[in-house]
C-alpha positions, 0 to 999 in steps of 0.5 A: 103099388104106390110110387115112392120118392127119394130123389133128393137126399142128403146123409145127415147123422146116418139118416136121410133128410129130404129136400123141400122140393121132393117133400112137396111132390104130389105123391109124397106130401110134406107133413110139417108145413108152416101153419097158415091159420093163426088159430091152428098155430096155437091149437092144443090137444086136450081132453083126449079119451085115453085108454083105461089100460096100458100106456099111450102118447099123442103129438102134433109134429112141428108144434112145440109142447104138443106131446101128451102122455098117458100111463107110466112110461116103462119099457114093455114088449111092442111086438110087430111095431118093431118092424118100423125100426127094421124098415127105417134101418133097411132104407137108410142102408139101402135107400130107394129112388122114386118108383124104384123097386130096389135090388133083388133078394133071394129067399133063403131056406130059413125064411121059407121054413119060417113060413110054416110057423103057426105061432107067429105072423108070416108070409108064404114065400119059398126058398129060391124065390126072388123079391125086390127090396120094395116087395119085401118091405111091403111083405113085412109092413103090410101083412106083418111078415116076421120071416120077411123082416128076418130075411131083410135083416140077414140080407142087410147085415149078414145075420139078424144079431148084427142087424139088431146092433144097428137097430139099437144104435139107431134108437140111441141116435133118436134118443130112444133111451127106454128102448131095446131091440132083440130081433128084427120082427118083434116076436121076442118079448125082450124087445121093449119100448115106451109110447114116448120113445115110439113117437120119436121113431114115428117122427123119423119114419114119416119123413121117409117117403118110401116107408110112408107110402107103404104104411099107408097102403091098405092092400096090394099084390106081390107077384109070387105071393098068392092073393091080395095082401091086406094091411093089418091096420084097419084104421087106414079105412078112416078119413085122414089115417096114413099109417103106421104099424100094428103089433099083437102078442101075448106078452105085448097085448095090443099095440098100434103106432099110428099117423093121421091128418086132420079131416078139415082145416090144415090137412097137411098137419100130421098127428102121431100117436101110439097105444101099448099094452091094450086088452086084458091078460085073458083076452085072445090075440084078436081081442087084444088087437081090437082093443088097440084099434078101438083105443087108437080110433078114439084118440085119432077122432078126438085129435083130428077134431082138436085141429079143426078150426071149429074144434079149436074155437070150442076150446078157446 
């Protein structure tokens, strides 16, 4: 499992802000440096291959007026993309230090029972097992375990309902005016947001080195859980892709919140994007998920190309 860094943190408005020295460490690279190439300082996203359905948004962090939006920005179900906010609130309330596993959390009866739910994404954990905070975050974000998300919520706030209150308060602080959370996992169709709001969340999430490391993990193992745990985000296999989170359900369709860096030029630059409501109503869940992956891949490749010196020169 990857190491994480939180050694120099200051509490600002309830969130953790990391020092320059920490952000520039080898294991936790910063994603918002000053651009050194004049051409890249004015690079713009243009001609993006937007999906034919749903809504989407793409933005270059640290660059004014780079936000590009597609589709009507109305609140829609976001499925397991919800878990990005769950993780962010957990790490705000229980920050982890570099290479720290965090406190031990006991699996309760409810989380164990939910392991057998056939209509949702869960992880096989048993009552009485203990996992560290870091391990449960991995089980929530990498294979998208709904029961791990709810267990973390109960551990943090005493009940999932109380934790949801924290999620909505955090969303309000980030200016996510069209977002409503009703659960920690995203299973409920009443958890809704927009592409633009999710980019606001992504910018905050990618500042946290612990979360950043986990969402970039393609696969891992967790003692007590059999086999290799594989990330549901298959786009991590692409050059430059460093996160973030998939989400699929019948009401949400396919959703993907993603983060990528240019494959050449200023590789520290971070591109964030999201697609929501992908796939046709009659598609299977797997087809909806694939639609989100395909739409995101096209946007990532185009956005990466626009941030290379050659890509910018072609647009001048």
